[in-house]
Backbone bond lengths (Angstrom), bond angles and torsions (degrees), N, CA, C in turn:
res aa  C-N    CA-C-N  psi(-1)  N-CA   C-N-CA  omega(-1)  CA-C   N-CA-C  phi
1 M - - - 1.439 - - 1.525 110.63 -
2 A 1.326 115.65 -39.65 1.456 119.19 179.23 1.531 110.60 -66.14
3 G 1.330 116.21 -38.35 1.467 120.08 177.01 1.514 111.80 -63.85
4 F 1.321 116.45 -41.74 1.464 121.02 177.10 1.525 110.36 -60.34
5 A 1.326 116.92 -46.42 1.465 120.99 179.99 1.528 111.08 -63.63
6 A 1.339 117.01 -38.48 1.464 120.03 179.83 1.526 110.99 -64.97
7 V 1.313 117.12 -43.80 1.466 120.78 -179.78 1.526 110.55 -68.49
8 E 1.331 116.37 -45.72 1.462 120.51 -177.51 1.525 112.41 -63.70
9 S 1.328 117.78 -28.37 1.462 119.98 179.86 1.529 112.03 -75.96
10 R 1.335 117.10 -15.44 1.462 120.24 -176.39 1.532 114.40 -103.72
11 V 1.306 118.09 -22.50 1.462 119.56 -176.37 1.528 110.78 -80.06
12 P 1.344 117.23 150.68 1.471 119.15 -177.36 1.535 113.26 -69.51
13 H 1.335 117.80 -30.99 1.463 121.06 -178.93 1.533 109.16 -129.06
14 P 1.340 118.00 85.29 1.459 120.37 -176.52 1.530 112.39 -71.25
15 L 1.331 115.82 155.13 1.460 120.72 175.44 1.528 110.85 -63.79
16 I 1.322 115.55 -45.80 1.466 122.03 176.81 1.521 107.14 -127.36
17 P 1.328 117.58 115.82 1.475 118.65 177.35 1.530 110.12 -61.18
18 L 1.324 117.46 125.08 1.459 121.08 -176.11 1.531 113.41 -60.86
19 P 1.336 120.14 -35.05 1.480 117.51 176.30 1.535 112.55 -60.95
20 L 1.322 116.55 -26.33 1.464 119.96 177.95 1.529 111.44 -65.75
21 L 1.345 116.94 -30.20 1.457 120.94 -179.04 1.531 112.71 -73.87
22 R 1.308 117.68 -8.32 1.466 120.13 175.87 1.516 112.00 -76.83
23 R 1.306 116.76 -17.23 1.466 121.02 178.67 1.522 109.12 -78.66
24 R 1.321 115.83 128.80 1.460 120.42 -175.65 1.531 113.66 -60.06
25 P 1.338 120.20 -43.54 1.468 118.00 179.67 1.527 113.30 -60.54
26 V 1.316 117.38 -30.94 1.468 120.76 -177.42 1.524 110.51 -73.37
27 W 1.319 117.79 -52.17 1.464 118.43 -176.47 1.514 112.07 -70.72
28 T 1.346 118.66 -31.32 1.462 118.72 176.78 1.530 111.08 -69.04
29 M 1.339 116.93 -36.04 1.466 120.30 176.73 1.528 110.44 -65.41
30 L 1.316 118.07 -43.09 1.462 121.03 178.34 1.529 111.35 -63.82
31 L 1.324 116.78 -41.95 1.463 120.64 178.90 1.526 111.24 -65.40
32 T 1.326 116.68 -45.06 1.461 120.61 -178.79 1.523 111.80 -63.78
33 T 1.322 117.23 -46.66 1.466 119.13 -179.73 1.525 111.68 -66.62
34 S 1.323 117.56 -32.08 1.470 120.05 176.08 1.523 110.86 -66.19
35 L 1.320 117.23 -42.31 1.463 120.32 179.04 1.525 111.53 -66.54
36 V 1.321 117.03 -42.26 1.469 120.43 179.48 1.527 110.53 -65.52
37 G 1.330 116.96 -43.25 1.464 120.27 177.90 1.512 112.20 -63.49
38 G 1.331 117.31 -41.60 1.458 120.57 177.54 1.517 111.92 -63.55
39 A 1.331 116.44 -40.55 1.465 119.96 178.24 1.528 110.98 -65.71
40 A 1.323 116.93 -40.15 1.464 120.11 -180.00 1.529 111.25 -63.02
41 H 1.313 117.53 -40.34 1.463 120.20 178.41 1.524 111.12 -72.13
42 A 1.324 117.56 -35.06 1.466 120.71 -179.92 1.522 111.03 -67.00
43 V 1.321 117.83 -36.05 1.463 120.50 -179.37 1.523 110.33 -60.32
44 G 1.313 117.72 -44.67 1.461 120.37 179.05 1.516 112.09 -60.77
45 T 1.309 116.74 -42.79 1.459 120.94 179.94 1.525 110.91 -65.48
46 V 1.317 116.40 -46.98 1.462 120.35 -178.40 1.524 110.70 -64.33
47 M 1.321 117.71 -39.89 1.463 120.09 -178.93 1.539 111.53 -65.04
48 F 1.324 117.99 -39.96 1.462 119.60 178.10 1.514 111.45 -68.89
49 L 1.339 117.24 -37.88 1.465 119.06 176.87 1.523 111.16 -65.56
50 L 1.336 116.69 -40.33 1.462 120.41 177.63 1.525 110.57 -64.50
51 A 1.320 116.21 -40.49 1.464 119.78 -178.42 1.523 111.69 -64.03
52 L 1.315 117.97 -35.65 1.463 120.90 -177.65 1.521 113.07 -87.75
53 M 1.347 118.25 -14.68 1.458 121.44 -177.53 1.529 110.31 -75.11
54 P 1.309 117.67 132.31 1.469 118.49 177.66 1.526 110.29 -72.43
55 A 1.314 116.28 156.89 1.458 120.88 175.89 1.526 108.88 -71.89
56 I 1.331 116.59 123.53 1.458 122.53 179.25 1.527 106.45 -118.00
57 P 1.318 118.85 111.26 1.467 120.94 -176.76 1.534 111.99 -56.09
58 G 1.315 115.30 130.14 1.458 120.73 178.75 1.512 114.46 80.70
59 V 1.327 118.01 -6.83 1.459 121.15 -178.27 1.519 111.10 -121.11
60 S 1.326 116.56 -51.32 1.449 120.77 -172.32 1.519 110.42 -147.34
61 D 1.316 115.25 146.16 1.467 120.83 172.40 1.515 109.35 -105.71
62 G 1.322 116.72 42.12 1.461 121.00 -179.51 1.512 111.33 -54.00
63 L 1.311 116.60 153.38 1.452 121.26 -175.68 1.524 112.82 -79.43
64 G 1.333 117.33 -24.69 1.452 121.28 175.04 1.513 115.49 65.58
65 F 1.330 117.85 30.37 1.462 120.92 178.29 1.520 109.73 -70.48
66 S 1.326 116.02 156.87 1.455 119.94 169.52 1.534 107.56 -77.06
67 A 1.321 117.65 167.81 1.461 121.14 -175.17 1.527 114.50 -58.24
68 P 1.336 121.30 -38.10 1.468 119.15 -179.55 1.535 114.32 -75.40
69 E 1.330 118.70 -15.24 1.463 120.31 -173.62 1.541 114.34 -71.89
70 P 1.345 121.54 -42.82 1.470 119.38 -178.64 1.536 114.41 -57.19
71 P 1.347 119.99 -41.08 1.466 117.68 176.41 1.524 112.75 -62.38
72 R 1.331 117.14 -35.17 1.462 119.20 177.19 1.521 110.55 -64.84
73 Q 1.324 116.78 -43.39 1.463 120.51 178.00 1.528 110.23 -63.94
74 G 1.330 116.82 -42.57 1.464 120.62 178.89 1.511 112.13 -62.27
75 R 1.315 116.44 -38.14 1.465 120.08 178.76 1.527 110.32 -65.20
76 R 1.328 117.01 -39.29 1.470 120.04 177.38 1.525 110.79 -61.85
77 W 1.343 116.56 -43.42 1.463 119.61 178.35 1.522 110.88 -64.70
78 L 1.321 117.38 -38.51 1.459 120.91 178.80 1.524 110.45 -61.49
79 Y 1.324 116.82 -46.54 1.456 120.21 178.31 1.526 110.97 -61.88
80 W 1.320 116.36 -40.92 1.449 120.62 179.11 1.532 111.31 -62.74
81 C 1.332 116.54 -43.62 1.471 120.56 179.93 1.517 111.13 -65.74
82 V 1.322 117.36 -39.93 1.472 120.13 179.25 1.514 110.23 -67.07
83 D 1.317 117.05 -41.33 1.473 120.09 178.55 1.524 111.11 -66.32
84 A 1.322 117.06 -38.33 1.467 120.19 -178.80 1.521 111.57 -70.73
85 G 1.342 115.90 -30.13 1.477 120.39 -177.34 1.472 110.78 -76.86
């Protein structure tokens, strides 16, 4: 972040003008959308790891799917979400 700010302060046409980031609505919106986007990407990763993890008594209730099964399950959810929408 510091590197981004250093570069943006020196270029003639910055992507995001740094004085704009002093406004509270702007930086809170950037922070919030970054957190939501990070959480959305983390959910996909965690769900695939859980799906492939075997069930270990007392440690994990992993689903223990084989490698081809999670995409099939994901496709079913995708169809369900599209139909519901």
